[in-house]
DRENKEGU-695089 format. One line per 8 residues: number of its first residue (from 1); their letters; for each residue x, y, z of N, C-alpha, C. Coordinates in steps of 0.02 Angstrom, whole numbers. Example, Ala and Ser with C-alpha at 12.3 -4.5 7.8 and 13.67 -1.06 7.14 Angstrom:
<pts>
1 = as = 660/-284/390/615/-225/390/660/-165/390 | 642/-112/354/684/-53/357/645/2/394;
</pts>
This chain:
<pts>
1 = xxxxxxxx = 740/54/1496/704/80/1417/631/60/1417 | 595/60/1374/536/23/1333/564/-21/1309 | 523/-99/1303/569/-120/1283/556/-125/1180 | 605/-172/1146/622/-151/1085/573/-167/1034 | 523/-170/1059/441/-159/1008/396/-99/1005 | 440/-28/1024/392/15/1017/385/43/1095 | 353/109/1088/350/157/1148/317/99/1198 | 257/84/1166/200/28/1192/239/-32/1212;
9 = xxxxxxxx = 309/-37/1222/325/-119/1237/342/-144/1304 | 364/-180/1336/342/-184/1431/394/-125/1432 | 353/-132/1509/363/-68/1551/415/-77/1600 | 480/-94/1583/518/-135/1617/561/-39/1672 | 563/-28/1731/597/4/1800/667/-27/1808 | 733/20/1799/773/25/1835/775/80/1891 | 850/85/1932/848/116/1972/866/200/1936 | 823/245/1936/839/322/1880/894/372/1902;
17 = xxxxxxxx = 929/326/1984/969/383/2032/995/347/2079 | 1058/350/2080/1087/302/2158/1058/371/2220 | 1026/395/2212/989/433/2265/940/422/2300 | 873/385/2295/835/366/2323/822/348/2383 | 806/354/2435/808/335/2503/809/242/2532 | 814/261/2592/804/186/2610/742/202/2629 | 688/224/2643/624/256/2651/573/202/2564 | 595/245/2531/585/227/2456/581/175/2441;
25 = xxxxxxxx = 662/136/2454/672/74/2415/613/29/2440 | 621/26/2509/556/-15/2596/527/-10/2549 | 459/46/2527/421/69/2507/362/-22/2492 | 316/-42/2495/302/-100/2474/267/-64/2385 | 282/-125/2351/256/-81/2275/171/-123/2299 | 132/-70/2238/84/-147/2230/76/-169/2198 | 19/-234/2203/1/-273/2185/-5/-292/2101 | 8/-327/2078/30/-303/1994/-40/-308/1937;
33 = xxxxxxxx = -77/-324/1990/-166/-315/1962/-188/-246/1966 | -181/-205/2025/-192/-140/2041/-155/-89/1991 | -81/-129/1972/-44/-76/1961/-79/-53/1880 | -104/-122/1857/-100/-131/1766/-166/-100/1785 | -222/-104/1848/-258/-61/1837/-248/-4/1842 | -232/35/1882/-247/114/1873/-192/130/1812 | -165/79/1775/-107/97/1673/-183/105/1642 | -210/71/1658/-279/57/1604/-306/120/1622;
41 = xxxxxxxx = -343/130/1682/-371/190/1696/-346/255/1653 | -264/269/1663/-234/330/1612/-270/313/1552 | -241/243/1537/-232/256/1459/-335/284/1446 | -376/237/1467/-430/256/1442/-454/321/1466 | -433/368/1488/-443/439/1512/-416/467/1471 | -343/450/1445/-303/506/1387/-337/484/1324 | -382/423/1321/-405/396/1251/-490/427/1252 | -533/429/1311/-559/470/1319/-575/550/1293;
49 = xxxxxxxx = -548/587/1337/-509/650/1319/-511/663/1276 | -507/609/1238/-440/638/1127/-502/630/1116 | -568/571/1117/-627/578/1111/-672/628/1081 | -689/646/1147/-735/714/1163/-701/750/1134 | -634/780/1125/-586/828/1104/-606/807/1012 | -611/762/969/-621/741/915/-692/768/887 | -758/741/961/-835/753/929/-840/825/928 | -816/878/982/-812/940/999/-765/988/920;
57 = xxxxxxxx = -692/948/874/-677/989/846/-700/993/801 | -760/926/788/-802/919/733/-855/967/715 | -899/976/804/-940/1010/781/-912/1076/780 | -857/1109/780/-836/1176/768/-797/1176/707 | -821/1140/674/-797/1106/593/-860/1122/563 | -892/1107/586/-979/1099/539/-996/1147/578 | -992/1203/625/-1019/1245/657/-993/1315/599 | -906/1289/559/-888/1374/561/-851/1384/593;
65 = xxxxxxxx = -847/1365/647/-797/1398/707/-712/1414/695 | -689/1347/666/-630/1345/648/-587/1383/581 | -540/1377/578/-513/1434/528/-528/1413/471 | -523/1441/427/-499/1398/366/-431/1382/321 | -439/1353/253/-367/1354/233/-349/1403/199 | -297/1407/184/-271/1447/101/-312/1462/61 | -327/1402/20/-366/1407/-33/-413/1433/-15 | -458/1432/36/-534/1439/31/-515/1513/73;
73 = xxxxxxxx = -470/1551/118/-461/1616/120/-434/1641/75 | -395/1620/12/-395/1665/-34/-449/1664/-89 | -491/1623/-97/-527/1665/-132/-619/1579/-152 | -624/1562/-74/-674/1497/-86/-661/1454/-143 | -704/1430/-181/-678/1382/-234/-629/1390/-268 | -625/1451/-285/-623/1473/-364/-534/1485/-364 | -447/1501/-366/-396/1524/-375/-422/1584/-449 | -450/1568/-487/-476/1652/-511/-503/1703/-508;
81 = xxxxxxxx = -537/1682/-449/-562/1724/-398/-534/1782/-386 | -552/1865/-386/-528/1908/-333/-529/1891/-254 | -454/1909/-209/-467/1908/-132/-535/1901/-121 | -568/1885/-66/-615/1924/-20/-605/1933/8 | -672/1980/56/-648/2002/122/-665/1936/164 | -632/1955/226/-619/1880/261/-691/1885/307 | -719/1951/327/-796/1925/341/-843/1910/315 | -836/1869/238/-877/1847/202/-862/1793/207;
89 = xxxxxxxx = -804/1740/248/-797/1687/214/-787/1628/289 | -773/1655/331/-759/1668/423/-786/1698/469 | -797/1685/514/-768/1736/568/-731/1745/596 | -711/1802/623/-630/1774/676/-637/1801/722 | -597/1748/752/-614/1705/816/-575/1772/859 | -592/1747/916/-560/1810/978/-495/1753/996 | -471/1783/1034/-399/1745/1050/-436/1712/1107 | -478/1689/1150/-494/1653/1204/-560/1594/1155;
97 = xxxxxxxx = -586/1613/1134/-625/1560/1089/-536/1531/1021 | -532/1574/1000/-466/1502/953/-431/1458/996 | -407/1510/1077/-368/1460/1107/-409/1391/1142 | -479/1407/1175/-491/1356/1176/-523/1304/1128 | -501/1332/1045/-498/1273/1006/-451/1242/1010 | -395/1281/1011/-315/1240/967/-311/1171/1055 | -298/1204/1093/-317/1149/1161/-349/1112/1152 | -416/1079/1129/-456/1054/1118/-430/1003/1059;
105 = xxxxxxxx = -380/1034/993/-344/1007/948/-312/960/995 | -277/1010/1019/-239/958/1049/-217/887/1100 | -276/910/1143/-297/845/1150/-313/782/1111 | -353/793/1054/-372/751/1003/-305/714/981 | -260/787/971/-229/747/922/-163/714/922 | -143/750/999/-81/744/1048/-94/684/1096 | -143/688/1105/-154/626/1172/-146/550/1176 | -165/516/1132/-161/457/1092/-68/456/1104;
113 = xxxxxxxx = -35/474/1070/52/499/1066/63/502/1125 | 71/533/1167/79/559/1238/96/505/1308 | 29/447/1286/-9/399/1338/74/364/1356 | 120/352/1325/164/297/1357/224/356/1396 | 240/420/1387/242/462/1446/184/464/1513 | 144/507/1475/100/492/1552/92/413/1584 | 85/369/1538/110/292/1596/174/310/1649 | 220/316/1585/307/305/1607/297/364/1686;
121 = xxxxxxxx = 291/440/1690/292/462/1731/237/443/1797 | 185/401/1789/144/374/1835/191/298/1889 | 217/268/1828/258/229/1855/325/261/1904 | 345/283/1880/385/321/1931/385/364/1984 | 326/388/1982/301/440/2022/306/384/2116 | 245/323/2078/214/273/2129/273/251/2147 | 339/227/2131/387/199/2124/420/249/2193 | 417/299/2187/460/355/2239/430/395/2270;
129 = xxxxxxxx = 354/349/2284/286/371/2320/258/449/2326 | 246/447/2287/225/526/2250/192/517/2278 | 121/587/2246/38/595/2252/11/588/2183 | -15/542/2177/-72/523/2113/-95/590/2093 | -96/647/2107/-90/713/2083/-37/714/2042 | -2/691/2047/63/692/1988/59/680/1922 | 18/642/1921/8/620/1837/-40/691/1799 | -130/714/1837/-132/744/1827/-121/842/1800;
137 = xxxxxxxx = -51/846/1839/-10/899/1843/29/915/1791 | 78/837/1796/106/824/1723/76/834/1652 | 14/794/1640/-29/820/1577/-30/878/1567 | -65/928/1628/-92/1005/1621/-45/1037/1584 | 48/1025/1614/89/1039/1599/91/1027/1528 | 97/982/1524/74/1000/1437/54/1012/1390 | -13/1010/1414/-53/1066/1389/-71/1130/1407 | -32/1163/1442/-6/1226/1472/42/1246/1412;
145 = xxxxxxxx = 97/1210/1393/160/1200/1352/113/1238/1277 | 88/1198/1264/41/1189/1198/-13/1258/1194 | -21/1284/1263/-76/1344/1296/-49/1400/1231 | 8/1399/1269/59/1444/1246/78/1449/1166 | 96/1420/1140/85/1392/1090/47/1397/1056 | -18/1411/1075/-101/1437/1030/-99/1491/1025 | -62/1536/1050/-44/1595/1083/-2/1626/1015 | 30/1605/998/73/1617/927/57/1593/857;
153 = xxxxxxxx = 21/1551/905/-27/1529/822/-100/1551/816 | -129/1601/868/-161/1678/840/-128/1708/797 | -83/1731/836/-53/1764/794/-57/1789/722 | -16/1701/709/-21/1693/644/-70/1700/596 | -124/1641/633/-219/1666/603/-232/1742/584 | -223/1765/616/-225/1834/612/-175/1868/577 | -116/1836/554/-83/1876/489/-106/1840/447 | -133/1792/438/-155/1770/369/-212/1778/355;
161 = xxxxxxxx = -239/1778/397/-346/1844/388/-315/1911/339 | -279/1954/384/-249/2000/369/-213/2026/293 | -193/1967/244/-115/1950/204/-129/1924/152 | -194/1848/167/-187/1812/109/-243/1842/48 | -293/1887/81/-338/1919/36/-305/1959/-25 | -258/1981/-19/-219/2012/-69/-159/1972/-105 | -170/1920/-112/-138/1867/-118/-163/1852/-203 | -104/1855/-250/-125/1829/-316/-133/1743/-321;
169 = xxxxxxxx = -173/1739/-387/-158/1632/-344/-82/1620/-359 | -29/1632/-387/23/1616/-409/55/1638/-336 | 39/1679/-295/73/1696/-221/31/1642/-158 | -39/1631/-187/-81/1617/-134/-20/1519/-160 | -21/1520/-208/9/1446/-233/74/1445/-181 | 106/1478/-191/177/1448/-167/170/1485/-106 | 131/1528/-67/121/1514/26/108/1470/42 | 50/1416/32/60/1361/24/78/1292/22;
177 = xxxxxxxx = 125/1269/-3/157/1248/-63/222/1275/-30 | 257/1328/16/300/1334/31/297/1328/129 | 252/1316/147/248/1324/181/232/1195/185 | 184/1193/172/216/1127/167/286/1118/157 | 323/1145/99/389/1097/99/449/1121/158 | 439/1170/194/436/1203/266/467/1158/326 | 368/1124/322/357/1061/379/398/999/333 | 404/984/284/426/940/251/510/925/260;
185 = xxxxxxxx = 542/964/262/611/992/258/612/988/332 | 586/983/358/588/1000/451/598/941/488 | 553/892/444/591/815/477/635/794/456 | 684/783/446/750/790/394/816/802/449 | 795/866/502/838/906/536/843/877/610 | 909/881/631/937/879/682/907/876/738 | 861/935/733/810/955/806/754/926/798 | 744/907/749/672/845/724/694/781/786;
193 = xxxxxxxx = 733/772/743/789/715/777/805/709/843 | 828/755/889/822/744/946/763/765/966 | 709/815/967/646/802/1000/613/749/994 | 632/702/946/576/625/924/611/614/963 | 673/584/982/713/542/1003/692/524/1081 | 672/615/1082/643/623/1186/578/582/1175 | 542/588/1104/494/583/1128/456/504/1138 | 506/459/1092/500/376/1074/554/380/1128;
201 = xxxxxxxx = 579/384/1175/628/348/1241/601/396/1305 | 544/375/1317/508/417/1393/560/425/1443 | 596/357/1456/639/344/1512/697/382/1500 | 737/397/1461/774/465/1454/776/522/1476 | 696/537/1453/675/591/1496/683/602/1582 | 657/541/1592/624/532/1661/719/515/1714 | 750/509/1681/833/499/1708/834/579/1733 | 798/642/1712/795/716/1744/739/729/1780;
209 = xxxxxxxx = 729/694/1851/683/686/1865/674/734/1933 | 610/762/1916/600/819/1960/547/815/2001 | 553/797/2071/515/802/2141/471/837/2132 | 399/800/2159/336/844/2220/311/861/2133 | 253/888/2175/166/901/2126/212/973/2080 | 240/1017/2116/271/1066/2081/329/1055/2005 | 364/980/2018/393/966/1976/375/932/1927 | 293/884/1939/288/846/1907/262/919/1832;
217 = xxxxxxxx = 245/966/1889/210/1008/1830/240/1027/1770 | 334/1071/1802/365/1060/1762/413/1035/1718 | 381/966/1750/426/906/1662/349/893/1618 | 309/932/1631/237/919/1603/259/957/1545 | 281/1015/1583/306/1084/1516/374/1060/1477 | 434/1039/1519/464/1002/1446/451/967/1411 | 398/911/1415/396/868/1398/357/895/1333 | 293/954/1348/266/986/1297/306/1021/1264;
225 = xxxxxxxx = 367/1060/1277/412/1093/1217/455/1053/1193 | 465/985/1222/495/920/1156/449/916/1122 | 371/886/1124/336/893/1113/325/942/1027 | 328/1003/1055/343/1076/1024/372/1023/960 | 455/1023/1003/498/1033/952/501/990/883 | 455/915/916/460/876/878/386/879/800 | 318/938/830/261/934/789/250/986/749 | 298/1048/782/286/1125/768/263/1122/665;
233 = xxxxxxxx = 325/1075/635/310/1087/590/228/1041/560 | 216/998/560/155/950/553/89/1011/585 | 97/1037/631/61/1091/636/40/1133/604 | 96/1162/590/94/1224/540/57/1204/452 | 51/1132/445/25/1123/387/-46/1122/397 | -83/1141/459/-150/1125/458/-178/1212/444 | -113/1249/437/-153/1346/424/-145/1334/356 | -110/1259/298/-110/1293/275/-181/1251/230;
241 = xxxxxxxx = -189/1200/279/-232/1169/237/-308/1169/261 | -297/1192/341/-368/1228/363/-376/1196/425 | -380/1220/475/-395/1211/556/-450/1167/570 | -506/1184/498/-559/1145/522/-555/1091/475 | -513/1070/443/-487/1018/428/-476/914/459 | -535/913/472/-545/847/493/-512/800/467 | -489/789/397/-482/739/370/-422/743/388 | -371/807/372/-304/817/394/-284/813/450;
249 = xxxxxxxx = -324/827/496/-332/807/568/-313/743/587 | -341/694/566/-344/622/567/-283/607/539 | -242/624/467/-193/601/438/-115/638/510 | -128/680/499/-75/722/546/-72/700/599 | -150/667/660/-124/624/708/-108/572/691 | -113/536/648/-107/462/657/-9/470/631 | -36/506/609/75/533/598/117/528/664 | 81/588/687/119/618/752/106/519/797;
257 = xxxxxxxx = 56/483/799/56/425/828/118/389/794 | 110/391/749/149/332/733/237/353/732 | 271/407/711/303/419/713/351/415/829 | 277/438/872/303/426/909/309/355/956 | 254/328/929/243/260/970/272/188/938 | 251/208/859/271/150/804/349/122/820 | 365/37/822/440/34/816/461/59/721 | 436/71/672/478/102/624/459/166/623;
265 = xxxxxxxx = 416/224/694/414/268/674/477/296/637 | 526/314/695/590/326/672/622/349/592 | 588/307/552/605/273/495/539/355/442 | 471/327/471/420/372/459/441/438/446 | 458/459/497/477/527/488/480/545/412 | 519/518/410/590/527/335/507/538/270 | 466/479/268/435/464/205/381/512/215 | 361/536/268/334/586/279/353/663/266;
273 = xxxxxxxx = 414/676/288/440/727/252/424/732/183 | 460/687/149/463/700/80/386/691/28 | 353/666/74/272/672/36/260/739/75 | 268/778/93/242/825/119/272/897/60 | 357/884/75/373/912/45/377/911/-57 | 323/840/-75/315/823/-130/244/848/-147 | 219/862/-116/143/898/-102/164/966/-105 | 198/993/-80/208/1061/-90/240/1103/-150;
281 = xxxxxxxx = 279/1052/-160/314/1057/-250/249/1085/-301 | 213/1016/-297/154/1003/-333/102/1057/-346 | 90/1096/-268/66/1171/-266/96/1222/-294 | 145/1227/-287/196/1260/-317/180/1279/-394 | 198/1223/-395/183/1200/-458/141/1207/-530 | 68/1192/-478/31/1219/-509/-37/1236/-468 | -45/1287/-485/-87/1326/-403/-146/1334/-413 | -168/1312/-498/-241/1281/-485/-261/1236/-437;
289 = xxxxxxxx = -256/1200/-441/-252/1132/-372/-259/1149/-305 | -261/1212/-283/-254/1235/-239/-338/1264/-224 | -354/1302/-271/-396/1316/-262/-460/1292/-300 | -436/1240/-319/-472/1122/-314/-496/1117/-276 | -459/1128/-221/-450/1104/-135/-454/1024/-154 | -374/1024/-177/-350/945/-166/-322/951/-89 | -292/1006/-67/-276/1002/-2/-328/1016/68 | -405/1032/10/-478/1029/97/-478/1071/98;
297 = x = -445/1142/88/-458/1217/102/-530/1247/107;
</pts>
């Protein structure tokens, strides 16, 4: 298990199964210094990739290449304005462009919180004599899962472009507020608990070890599915506030990190859920707040 101080506690490994070969047991361990150096390289690489992704996301937002939120889609800066043509407010993105943007966002928002699982996978891969390439395939499988989800997100994006201009101010507030209410309510569900428990306890997941490079990629995909189960509600919020909203991206990235890594993350999820639900209820009750930019749309 990870130590009692959260996911970045001491990395203490025990035998995961009783089927290790004698050759694997006899494999000489790396010197402690070298092992720590390799782990540091993995962590620095993940953080560096996330930093590059944040810079890319900022440039996309400044260039207007990312989808706006429901308030802006509906009528720009005022909810009393009639619905507007989407071509006047933003360029409709193609699927390849949307997926590149989506994966960039996932790297920026998810990699810091996914770092403990990546490190855990590498530690056990080394212990069992696996290839160093396995850690890259694990991370690639993880991103592949989010890319597939990005196809579904693209469908939602296009549906919003078609549907939102026809809404009244009241209907737009109900849609945006409803999204926040759904995201908030999901924080309290059993499925959220199961997925978050997996993300907070990497070694429990690694009990179901799959050997080889193909196994590493498959484990990455499976971890991605748990991560989707944990975070899809938070990702849904971005469609209400705007994919171009870097402030909300930062807030949600911090929430994801706290939930998965911090010692109090298990309790924090309920506070986040209550906060999202409260904001959703306020938007529903006071539609003018949506057009006033309270959600940064």
